[in-house]
N, C-alpha and C positions, 0 to 999 in steps of 0.2 A: 200280692201277685201283680198281675198286669192290669193296671187301672186305666191309663190314658189310651186313647184309640190308636195313636201312632205306634206305641210300644206293643199293644195287643196285636195289631196287624203284622208287625215285624216278628213277633213271637210265633204267630200262626204260620207265617211264611217260612220261618226256620223249621217249624215242625213238619211242614209239608215236604221240605227238602231232606229231612232226616229219614233213615230207614225206619220202617214200621216198628221193628223190634225195639229201636231206641226210643221211639215215642211212647210205646207201651211201658218201657222201663221207667221213663220220666214220669208218666202219669201214675204208675204204681208207686213210685217214690213219694209223690205228692200225697196220694191216698194213705200211705203208711204213716206219713208225718201226721196227718189229721187223726188217724185211728189211735195213735199213741199219745195224743194230747189229752189231758184231763178235761172234763166237761167245763171247767172254769175258763178254759181258753176257747170259748164259744166263737168269738170273732174269727180266730185263726181257722178253726174247723169249718165255719161257714164260708170263709174265703176260698179255701181249698175245694170245698164241695161245689161252690158256684163256678170256679174255674174249670173243674173237670166237667161239669154240666155244660158250660159254654162250649168247650172244645168238642165234647162228644155229641151234642145235640143242636146247638144253635149255629155255630160257625160252619158256613158252607165249605170252607177250605179243609176242615179236619173231620167233619161229621162222618164221611164215608168210611174212613178207616179207624175212627175212634169210638163209634157208638156202642159196639158190643163190649169192648173192654171198659169203656166209661160206665156203662150200666152195671157191670160186675163190680167195679171199684166203688161206685156210689152205694151199691147194696152192701158192700163190705163196711164202708164207713157208717152206714145206717144201722148195722147190727151193733156197732160199738156206741154210736151217738144217734139214737132214734130221733132226736129233735131236728135233724136235718131234713126229715120228711116235710116238716112245716116250711122250712127254707125252700125246698124244691117245689112244693106245691104252689107257693106264691111266686116263685120264679117262673114256673110253667105258665101261670096266669099271664105274665107279661111277655112271654115268648111263644105263645101258642100258635101264632101265625106262622112262625118259622118252624116250629117243632111238629105241630099237628098230631097225627095219630101215633107218632113215635113216642109221645108222652105215655101212651098206654103200655108200650113195651118196657119203658123205664119203671113205671109203677107196678107192673106185674112182677118185676124182679126185686123191688125194694121190700124190706121186711116190715111192711105196714103193720103187721100184727104186734110188734113191740112198741109202736108209737103211741103216744098220748097226745091227741090233737088238741090244739088250743081253741078257744071260742072263735077267734078269727078264722081258723082253719075250717071250722064247722059252718061258719057264715059263708065262706067262699064255696064250699061244697053245696050248700043249700042254694046259693045263687046259680051255680052251674046247673043244678037239677031243675030249678023253677024257671029260669030265664032262657034256657037253650033247648032246642029240639032234641029229641032222643038220639038222632043220628050224628050230632055234633061231637067233636072230640071232648068238649067240656062236659057234656052229659055222660058220655061213656066213661070218662076218667073219674067223674064223681061216683058213678055206680061201682066202678072197679075198686076205688078206695074204700067205699063203704062195705063192699063185700069182703075185702081183705082185712078190715079192722078187727081187732080182738074185742068182742062185746062181752067178755067174761069179767069176773071180778078181779081186782088186783090183790096181791098178797101184802101190799103196803097198808098197814093199819091206819096210818095218818090220812090216807085218801078215802077211807070209808066214811059214810055219813055218821055223825054223832047221834046217839039215841038218848 
C-alpha cells in the first residue's frame, strides 16, 4: 500500500477530494481483498488492516468520514483473521496520542472474543493496567479488551494442556 510519506499524503488528499461513497467503496474493496486471503498471506492482510486503521483513525484528513466504516471493515476482517487484533492493539499503542478514546470505539466493535492473544499482547495489556491511571485511554482500553476476551476453553485439542 502507501508506504512513503509523500505518496501517503497524496493518497489522503485524493481520498478527501472523492465523494464519500467512492471512498467507502475503495476501503470496502481493500477489506474484501484482505478477508479473502488465506492466513498464510499474513503480511498482505496486516498491510490492508493497518492502512484502513490509518485512514479511519489516525489521519486527520480522512478520520471524520472514514471512522465508522473503517471500524466496521476492521471488524469484518477480524472475524475472518482474528490475528489482526494483535496488529491493531500494538498499532494503537503507537498512535494513542492521535487516536485517544476513539480506540475504545474500535475495540468495542472488534470480535475480540475470537482472538487468541500472544504473550506480547498480554504484556502490553498488563503494562496499560499497571502503569496508567484508571481514567486514561490505555487503562480503559485494557479493561475493555479483557472484558471482551473469551475466557472459555478452546475446542482445539492441540491447545489443551497435556496430562
